[in-house]
ChimeraX commands (.cxc) that place a marker at each C-alpha (Angstrom):
marker #1 position -17.54,26.89,-20.70 radius 0.5
marker #1 position -14.25,26.33,-17.71 radius 0.5
marker #1 position -12.07,23.74,-17.63 radius 0.5
marker #1 position -11.61,21.13,-15.28 radius 0.5
marker #1 position -8.34,20.75,-14.12 radius 0.5
marker #1 position -6.95,17.08,-12.76 radius 0.5
marker #1 position -4.17,15.79,-10.85 radius 0.5
marker #1 position -2.81,12.77,-10.68 radius 0.5
marker #1 position -1.07,12.37,-7.05 radius 0.5
marker #1 position 0.88,9.20,-5.90 radius 0.5
marker #1 position 1.85,8.65,-2.19 radius 0.5
marker #1 position 3.25,5.65,-0.67 radius 0.5
marker #1 position 1.26,6.21,2.58 radius 0.5
marker #1 position -0.55,2.65,2.08 radius 0.5
marker #1 position 2.59,0.63,0.90 radius 0.5
marker #1 position 5.41,-0.91,3.37 radius 0.5
marker #1 position 8.51,1.84,4.35 radius 0.5
marker #1 position 10.94,0.30,2.09 radius 0.5
marker #1 position 9.08,1.00,-0.74 radius 0.5
marker #1 position 10.27,3.19,-3.61 radius 0.5
marker #1 position 7.99,6.42,-4.95 radius 0.5
marker #1 position 7.01,4.53,-7.93 radius 0.5
marker #1 position 5.26,2.19,-5.91 radius 0.5
marker #1 position 1.46,1.65,-6.25 radius 0.5
marker #1 position -1.44,-0.02,-4.04 radius 0.5
marker #1 position -5.04,-0.72,-3.09 radius 0.5
marker #1 position -6.48,-1.68,0.31 radius 0.5
marker #1 position -9.27,-3.12,0.82 radius 0.5
marker #1 position -12.11,-2.77,3.62 radius 0.5
marker #1 position -11.80,-5.97,5.50 radius 0.5
marker #1 position -7.99,-6.00,6.07 radius 0.5
marker #1 position -6.97,-6.19,2.92 radius 0.5
marker #1 position -3.68,-4.95,1.22 radius 0.5
marker #1 position -1.78,-5.22,-2.11 radius 0.5
marker #1 position 1.15,-3.50,-3.40 radius 0.5
marker #1 position 3.88,-3.52,-6.37 radius 0.5
marker #1 position 7.03,-1.96,-6.17 radius 0.5
marker #1 position 8.27,-1.27,-10.31 radius 0.5
marker #1 position 11.62,-0.41,-8.82 radius 0.5
marker #1 position 12.36,-3.69,-6.84 radius 0.5
marker #1 position 10.04,-5.85,-8.63 radius 0.5
marker #1 position 8.83,-6.75,-5.16 radius 0.5
marker #1 position 5.02,-7.49,-5.06 radius 0.5
marker #1 position 3.00,-7.95,-1.97 radius 0.5
marker #1 position -0.60,-9.36,-0.95 radius 0.5
marker #1 position -1.91,-9.50,2.25 radius 0.5
marker #1 position -5.81,-10.73,3.11 radius 0.5
marker #1 position -7.68,-10.79,6.58 radius 0.5
marker #1 position -10.81,-10.88,7.57 radius 0.5
marker #1 position -9.75,-8.21,10.24 radius 0.5
marker #1 position -11.56,-4.52,10.35 radius 0.5
marker #1 position -8.97,-2.56,8.58 radius 0.5
marker #1 position -9.70,-0.02,11.99 radius 0.5
marker #1 position -7.95,-3.41,13.59 radius 0.5
marker #1 position -5.67,-5.20,11.15 radius 0.5
marker #1 position -3.94,-1.63,10.32 radius 0.5
marker #1 position -1.96,-1.42,13.66 radius 0.5
marker #1 position -1.87,-5.29,14.21 radius 0.5
marker #1 position -0.70,-6.85,10.98 radius 0.5
marker #1 position -1.13,-5.09,7.94 radius 0.5
marker #1 position 1.38,-2.31,8.54 radius 0.5
marker #1 position 4.03,-4.34,10.56 radius 0.5
marker #1 position 4.08,-7.38,7.91 radius 0.5
marker #1 position 4.37,-4.43,4.82 radius 0.5
marker #1 position 7.43,-2.70,6.24 radius 0.5
marker #1 position 8.78,-5.86,7.33 radius 0.5
marker #1 position 8.54,-7.26,3.56 radius 0.5
marker #1 position 9.36,-3.62,2.08 radius 0.5
marker #1 position 12.63,-3.32,4.16 radius 0.5
marker #1 position 13.77,-6.95,4.09 radius 0.5
marker #1 position 14.58,-7.42,0.22 radius 0.5
marker link #1:1,2 radius 0.2
marker link #1:2,3 radius 0.2
marker link #1:3,4 radius 0.2
marker link #1:4,5 radius 0.2
marker link #1:5,6 radius 0.2
marker link #1:6,7 radius 0.2
marker link #1:7,8 radius 0.2
marker link #1:8,9 radius 0.2
marker link #1:9,10 radius 0.2
marker link #1:10,11 radius 0.2
marker link #1:11,12 radius 0.2
marker link #1:12,13 radius 0.2
marker link #1:13,14 radius 0.2
marker link #1:14,15 radius 0.2
marker link #1:15,16 radius 0.2
marker link #1:16,17 radius 0.2
marker link #1:17,18 radius 0.2
marker link #1:18,19 radius 0.2
marker link #1:19,20 radius 0.2
marker link #1:20,21 radius 0.2
marker link #1:21,22 radius 0.2
marker link #1:22,23 radius 0.2
marker link #1:23,24 radius 0.2
marker link #1:24,25 radius 0.2
marker link #1:25,26 radius 0.2
marker link #1:26,27 radius 0.2
marker link #1:27,28 radius 0.2
marker link #1:28,29 radius 0.2
marker link #1:29,30 radius 0.2
marker link #1:30,31 radius 0.2
marker link #1:31,32 radius 0.2
marker link #1:32,33 radius 0.2
marker link #1:33,34 radius 0.2
marker link #1:34,35 radius 0.2
marker link #1:35,36 radius 0.2
marker link #1:36,37 radius 0.2
marker link #1:37,38 radius 0.2
marker link #1:38,39 radius 0.2
marker link #1:39,40 radius 0.2
marker link #1:40,41 radius 0.2
marker link #1:41,42 radius 0.2
marker link #1:42,43 radius 0.2
marker link #1:43,44 radius 0.2
marker link #1:44,45 radius 0.2
marker link #1:45,46 radius 0.2
marker link #1:46,47 radius 0.2
marker link #1:47,48 radius 0.2
marker link #1:48,49 radius 0.2
marker link #1:49,50 radius 0.2
marker link #1:50,51 radius 0.2
marker link #1:51,52 radius 0.2
marker link #1:52,53 radius 0.2
marker link #1:53,54 radius 0.2
marker link #1:54,55 radius 0.2
marker link #1:55,56 radius 0.2
marker link #1:56,57 radius 0.2
marker link #1:57,58 radius 0.2
marker link #1:58,59 radius 0.2
marker link #1:59,60 radius 0.2
marker link #1:60,61 radius 0.2
marker link #1:61,62 radius 0.2
marker link #1:62,63 radius 0.2
marker link #1:63,64 radius 0.2
marker link #1:64,65 radius 0.2
marker link #1:65,66 radius 0.2
marker link #1:66,67 radius 0.2
marker link #1:67,68 radius 0.2
marker link #1:68,69 radius 0.2
marker link #1:69,70 radius 0.2
marker link #1:70,71 radius 0.2
view
């Protein structure tokens, strides 16, 4: 029987530009994003009704970056 190897990979692609490497996040299909940065104690939730293809560049990334770099 062969063994299955698993690897857990974290990346900050969905979190704000100022987030630490410890940030975890989840984005939804209708323009939503939530992340938490344990290194700074900052938590962020943004809910929209826009589809991601519109919301990501228009709202989600700019607001998430602004929040993560302002604190």
